[in-house]
C-alpha angles and dihedrals in degrees: 000000000000126000112230101183148353108190141161104241097217112173093008094102133056118253089254094064099116126071126024131091132328089250091054091049088051092051093049090050092050090048090052092045092051091050090049090053092050092051087052089059098258124136115227108229099176142351127209097359109187137195131162091280098054146280139298113213102209134359115192141158139213089206094273110035128055108228116204108197126195113201121206119185127184135172092214145351098263090116097032130269119322092245091054091064091068095094130185089262092052092049090052091049092051092049090051093046089050090058088051092050090049091052093045090052093042093236107160098196140336137157113274134211125185115206134175125212113198118195128187124193104196120195093237105046150010123307119278120217125197117188114201109195116205089005091167 
């Protein structure tokens, strides 16, 4: 795993970014993550792809590799860092869902990369984004 970036995401979120529901916090995190990936030169193929077994947050490509990105957003560290919440079970589920996505899109084979983007929205400052490339 290599860490690509840990940045303060000043200006990347609307002024109404704090407060609201857990689902709203997650959406804001995914919006910020998608914008970050675009700035890294990736093309977003799909967001929030769902099947009976679960959901993939962001699927993107650099033109050669399919990048499957799990986004974890937290408002604080009361339950640990966002990246720590991507457990072994979650990684297995993401791999399984990726195979379902490839089959649904009739992609025979392509190089795969699994990233994690961890975002924290602290009460006293701008959101912080950490992008873990090849996280698993």
